[in-house]
N, C-alpha and C positions, 0 to 999 in steps of 0.2 A: 625508397624501396626498402621494405622490412627484411630482417634476417639476412644481412649481407656483410661482407668484409671486402673492401676494395681500396686500391691505392693507385696513385699515378706518380711515376718518377720517384718512388720511395728510395731513400738512401740512408746509410748509417756509417758514421766514422768512429773508429776505435780511439781510445784515449791518446794514442801517439799521433793522431791526426790522419792516419792512413784510412782508406775507404774499405770497409768490409764488403759492401755492395752498393751499387748505384742504379738509379733508373729502373726499379722494379715496378712494373705496372701489371695489375691483376684484378680480378673480381671473383670472389668466392660466394656462391649463393647457398641455399639450404640443401646442399647435397654433400655426400661423403667424398672428401678429397684426400689423397695420399700425397704428402709433400716429400719429394726425394731430391737428392743431390749429394755431391761429394762432401765428406767431412771437412769442416772448416769454411764452407761457403757461406754460412750464416743462417742456417735454418732455425736453430734455437733462438738466436737473436731476433729473427723475424717474428717468431711466436711471442716473444716477450714484448715486442712493439705492438703486435695485434691486440694483446690483452691490456696494454697500457702500463706495463712495468718499466719499459724503456721508451724514450722519445726519439723519433727519427731525426737525422741531421738535415733532411731535405725531403721535399715531396709532400703530397697530400694523402691523408688516410681517412677513410669514412667507415664508421661502424654502425651497424643496425641490428638490434637484438641483444639479448642477454648472453654473455660469454662466460663459460666455465673452463678452467685451465688446469691440466694435470702436468706439472713440470716433470722432467726426467728424474731429478733428484730433489728431495726435500729433507730438511733437517728439523727434527723435533727437539724441543727442550727436554732436559733430563726429567723423567717422571711424567711426561706428557701422556694423556689418556686418549681413548678413542674419540670422546666427545670434542676434545680439542683438535684432533686430527681432521674432523669433519667441520670444524669451525662453527659449531652451533651451541657452544657452552653459554654464551651471553643470551641467546634467544630462549633457551630452556630455563635459564635462571630468571628471565623476565616472566615467563609463564608461571613459574613457581611462585613468584612474588604476587601475581594476580590471584593464584589459588589461595594464598594466605591473606588476601585482602589488602595487600600492601603495594599494589602496582602503581607505578608512576607514569607520566606522559612519556618519559624516555623509554620505559619498559614497553609501552604501547607501540611506540615507533619501531622498537626492535622486533616485536612479534609480527608486525604488518598484518597479513591475513592468514598467518600460520597458527591458528588456534588449535589445529589438530596435529601439530608437529610431532609429538611422541608417537602417534599412530602411524604417521607417514614414515618416520624413521624405522619403526618396526617392520612395515611392509617393504621398504626399500632394502633393508638388511636381508630380509628373506629373499627378495628378488636377486640380490647380489650373492646369495649363497653363504651368508654369514649370520644366520638367525640367532645363534647362541653367543655372539660376541657382545659383551656388555659395554655400555658407554663408559664405564669406570675402569675398564681394563687398560693396563699400561700398553702403550704402543710398542714398547720394546719386547713385549711377550708375543707379538704377532709374527707369523711366518711371512715370507715375502709375498706369497699369494694372498694371504688374509689381509695384509696391509694394502695391497693393490685394490682388493674388493672394497675395503672400507673407504679408501680414498675416492674410488669411483662412486660409491654410494653417496658420499658427501657432495660430489658434483651433481648427481641426479637430483638430490634434494634442493638444489638451487634452481631446478626447472629451466635449464639453459636452452636458448635458441641455437647456440653454437657450442659444440664441445671441441676443445683443442687438447690434443694428447701428444706428448713428446716421448717417443720410444716406450710405449706402455708395456711391451712384452719383454723388454731387455731384462735379463737375469731371472726371468720367471721359469718355473718348470712347466711341463707340458699341460698338466691339468689347469694351472692358472692361465696359461696362454689360451687354452681352449675356451675358457670363460670370456676372455677379452675378445677372441674371435667372434663368439656368439653375440656379444653385446654390440660390436661394430656392425655385424651383419644385420642385426635387428633395428639399428638406429635409423630414424626417419627424419631427423632434423639436420641442421648443418653440422659438419664435422671436418676438422683438419687434423690429420695424424702424420707426424714425422716418424718414419720407421724404415728399417732395412728388412723387416720380416715380410717375405714375399707371400706367405700364407695370409697374413693380415691384409696386405695390399691387394689381394685378390678379391676382397669384399668391398672395395671402394668403388665409387662411380666415375672418378676421374683421377688422373695423376698430374700433379704440377711439378715440373722438373726445374729446380733452381740451379743456376750456374753463374759463372762470372759474367756471362752475356745477358742475364736477365731471367725471366720466368717464361716457360713454355708449357702450354696446356695440352694434354692428351685425353680425349673423351672416352675413356674406358678404364678398366682395372689394370692390374700389373701385367697380365697376359697380353692385353691389347697394347699396352705401352711397350712391352718388350718386342712385339712383332713390328710395331711402327718404327722402333729404333733400328731393327734389323733392316727394314726397307730403306730407311734413311741412309744407313751405312752403305748398303748396296748401291744406292743412287749416287752417293758421294764418291764411292770407289769408281763408278763408271765415269763420273765427271772428271775425276783425277786422271783416269786412263786416257780419256779424250784429250785433256789438256796436255798430257805428256806426249801423245801422238802428234798433236799440232806443233809442239815445240820441236820434236824430232824432225817433222817435215820442214819447218821453218829453217832449221839448221842445215838440213840437207839441200834445200833450195838455195840458201846463201852459198854453200860450198860449190854447188854446180855453177852458179853464176860467176863466182870467182874464177873457177877453172875455165869457163868459156871466155871470160874477159882476158885471162892470161894467155889463152891460145890466140885470141885476136891481136893482142898486143905483140906477141912474139911474131905472128905472121906479118904485122905491120912493120916491125923493125927489120925483118928480113927483106921485105919488099923495098923499104927505103934504101937498104944497103945495095941491093942488086938491080933495082929498077930505075935508078937514075932520077929519083924524085928530088927536086930542089930542097935544100935544107929548110928554107922558110915554110914550105908546104908540109914537109915532114914534121916540123915542130908544131904546126897547127893541128895536124892529125893526132900527134901525140897528146897535146893538151886536151883535144876533144875526147880522146879515149880515156884520159885520166879523169876528166869531168864526169864522163858516163860511168866509169867504175866507182867514183866517189858517190854519185847519186844512187846507183844500184846498191852499193854497200850500206848507205844510210837507210834506204828503204828496207833492206833485209834485216839490218840491226833493229829497226823499229818493230818489225814483225816478230823477230826473235825475242825482243824485250817484252812485248805484249804477251807472247806465248809463255814466257818465263813467269810473268806476273799471274797469268791464269793458273799455272801449276802451283805456285805458292799459295794462292787463294784457295784452290781446291784442296790442297793438303791441309790447310788450316781448318777448313770446314769438315774434314774427315773426323767422325767421332772416334774417340780413343779405342784402341783394340785391347781387350781384356784377356786375350788368349795366352796362357803360359804353356810352353812346350816342355814336356818331361819325357825323356826317352832313356831312362837309366836302367839298362838291362841287368845291372848288378843287383837290383832290388828284387828280381824275379824269384819267386818261391815255388818249389816243386809242389804239385797238386796234392800229394799224399803225405807231405811232411807235417808232423805234429809240431805246431808252433807254440801253443799255450795249453797247459793242462793244470787245472785246479782240482784237488781231491779233498773234499770235506774241509774247506778253508773257512776260517773265521778270524776276526780281529777284534781286539779290545783296546780302546784308547787308554793311555796312562791315567789311572785314577778313576776310570769308569767302573760302574758296578756290574755291568753285563757286556756281553759281546755285541758287536755292531749289528750283525744279522741274526734274526731269530732262528733261521735254518742255515747250516753251513753251505757254502757254495761249491758245487762241482760242475766243471764245464771243460770243453775241449774246443780249440780252434785249429783246424787242419787245412793246410794249403793257403793260398792267397785269398782268404775270406775277407769280406767287407762287413764289419759288425757295428751295429748301433748299440752302445751301452746305455740302456734306457732306465730311467727311474726318477722319482721326484727328488727335489733338493733335500739333502740330508740322508739319502738312501745309501751313500757310501761309494759313489762312482769314482771320486778322486782317490779314495783309499784303495779301491781295487786297482786303479791305474798305478799307484805307488807300489802295490804288491807285484804287479806284472813287471814293472821296471826295476824291481829289486831295491827300491828306496825304503821299503818297509818289509818286515818279516811277519808272517802270519802267527797269530796266537795259537791257532790250531790248524791241522791239516798240512798239505804240501802244495807248493807252487813249483811247476817246472816250465821253463821257457826254452824253446828249441833253437835259440840264437842269442848271441850277445849284441847283435846289431839292432838296437831299438832306438827309434827317434821319437822324442816327446815334444809336441807342439803344445805347450801349456799356455794358460791365459796371459802370462807375463812374457812369453817368448824368451824364456831365460837362457836359451842356447846362445843368445847374442851378448856381446860385451859392449856396453854403451859407450865406452871410451874409445872404440875403434870405428873405422869406416866399414861400410858393407864389404868392400873387397878385402880389407885386412881381417875381418871376421872369417871370411871364407878361406883365406890363406892359413889362418890359425887352425881351422878344422880340416883342411885338405892341403897339408904342407908338401905333399909329394907331387901335386899336380902343377904343371907350368902355368904362369900367369895368363897366357893367352887362352888356355882352356877354361880357366876360372872366369875370364871376361866373357867368353862365349856362353858359359852356363848362366852368368848373371844377366846376359842379354836375353836369354830364354825366359827369365823371370822379370823381364821388362825394365831392367836396370841397364840402360844403354849409355855408353861413353862415360861422361862425367857423373852420371847418376850413381855409378858404382862407387864413387869416391865420397858420397854423402856420409857424414857421421851418423851412426845409429841413433844417437841421442836426439836428433832433430827429425826423425822419421815419423810420419803419420801412422795410425793404427794399421792401415792397409799395407803401407810400405814395410812396416816392421814385420807383418805376417809374411809377406813375400820374401823378405831377407832371411827370416828364420827358416822358411821352407827351403830356400836355396842352400843354406848352410847344412841343414839336415840331409837333404837329398844329394848334395854335392860333396859330402865328406868322402875321404879316401875309402872308408868302409861305409858305404851308403846303407841305410837301414833296411832290414827285411820286415820289420814291424814298425809301422808308423801309428802313433797314438795322438789324437787331437782332442783336447779338453775344451769344450765350449768354444770352438774356433771362430764362430761368426759373431760373438759378442763384440759390440762397439765397432763393427766394420760397416762401411757404407755399401750400397748396392754394387758399385763397380768392384770393390775389393772382394765381395762375396763371389762375384763372377770369376775373378782371378783365382780365388781359392778353389772354386769348383773345377776350373780347367786344369789346375795343377794336380789335384787329387784324382781326377779322372785318369791321368796318365801314370799314376803310381802303380807298380806291379806286384807289390808285396802285400802283407797283411795290413789292413786298415781298420783301426778301432777308433770310433768317434763317440764321445760323450757329449750330448747336447739335446736341445729341444726344438730345433728348427727343422720341422719335418719336410718342408719344401727343399731345403738344402740337402737333407739326407737322401731324399728321393733322387736328386740330380747327380749325386756322386755314386749312385748305384749300390746302395746298401742292400745286402742280400740276406742278412740275418739279424735278429733282435735278441739281445741278452738283457732281460728285464730284472732289475734288482727290486726286492720288496721294499715297501715304505718303511720309514724309520720306526 
C-alpha cells in the first residue's frame, strides 16, 4: 500500500530501561492527521521513530512513500546559510560542476532528476512568501517567521508523500501562524502534525490521540474530536453513576438481610427459652440459622465486592476533568474604574538609536476589560507589559495604573520558587490564610491531597501554569489586573483547557499577549490593542 505509515505493537524504552510507550498500533494514510496527547507521553519520540531517526524497542513499523520532517527545534552551525538550512548545498554545487563541464558520476547521482533545481527553489520560495531571501543569507539574520517559511520550503522541495511537523506554530507570531494554517489547509497528501494549536487542528481530517493506553483515532477535526470527548465523558459519568447506585443497593440489601436474620435469631432464642424446646433441638436450629446467615453474608459480600469493582473500573475509565473553579470576589473591578492609562508613551532600549515605537502609545483600560495585546514578534508587547507592571519606566510620556494589585503570568511562571512545594509557594504568597483554605484553593486548581506537596521543580508545563495561577489568584491581595504573556506556549491541549477554565472565572482586568486566536476567543477577549510592527 503506497503512501502510508503503520505500526503494530510499537514500543520504545528510555535509556534507563523504563517504557515510554508500548503496544502502539495505528495506520496513517494519505490524509491530514493531528497527533495530540499530554506532554511527556512520547509524541516527539514517535515522530523520530516514524522518520527513522530513532529505532523502536519493539513492534513492527512499515513506511510507504517519501517522508519529510520538520522537528520542533533545530540547531544550525555558526554562520550557516539558507542553502544549508534547506539541505541543497551539495545538489546545487553538483549542478554548478556540470555547468563548468567538470561534473562527475557522484555529481550526477546527487542531482538525480533535479536539473531545474534553481528554478524550483525560486518558485517554492515565492510560494512560501520569501521570494527575496537569498540562498547565501545567514540563517541567524532571519526572523522566526522567515526561518519557518524557509524550512518549509526545503521540505516541499523534497516532494514528500508525507509531511511530518512537530509544533510548527509554536513561538510564531500571528502572520507566520496564518501562513502555516493556509499551507496545512491546502495540503492534499499525507500529513502528521503534533500541535496544541486548536486553530491548526481545525484543518486536519482526523485526530490521533496518544495516551499511556495506546492510540485512539477520531475521524474528524478538532471540533469533532472535542465533541466526541464530551460525549465519551458523559457516557463514562453515567456508567460511574450506575455503578455507584448498584453498590449502594448491594450494601443496602446486605444491611437489610443482616437485620432480618438478627430478628429471626432473636426470635428463635426467645422461643427456645420460653417454649420448652429441648436443648439438642435448639442447638440444631441455632446452627442452621448461623449457616443460613453465613451463606447470605457470603452472597452479599460477593455482590458488594463486584459492585465495588464496577465503581473502580468506571472511575478509571472516566476522562480527566479539566475544569478549574475560580470564585475570587476580591478580584472584582468596578465597571467605571480607570485601571490603565498611557499618555504619549514611548521607550528606548539602552544604547538604541531610536524609540521602540514610531508613534507614541496612548490608551485606556476602564473596568474589567478583557484585552488582547496584539502585534508581531518584536513589536514591543513584553516591553509594554513591563511598563504597566512598573518594571520599566517610559522614556517619554506617562503611565498610570489604578491599582497596585497586578499579577503577571510570564512565560517562565517566575512567581514560583522552584525550591519549594506548591503548598509552600502558596503559603509564602498568602501567609495570612489558614492552611485548610489554601488546600481548598489548590484543590480548585486540580491539586488534590498529596498533589499539593509536589516540589515545583518537578512540575510539567501545565502543572507549573496551574500552580502559578493558584499563587497569583490566591494571594492575600489577589490581583485586580492579571497579565498573561504567551500563556499557551508549550502547553498540551488538556493544560490549555485548564487555563481557559481558570481565566474564564477571573473577574478583574485581563490582558493577554499571544497569537493563539482560538484560545483568545474562548476566554472572551472583548478588545484588541494592536501594536505597530517593529
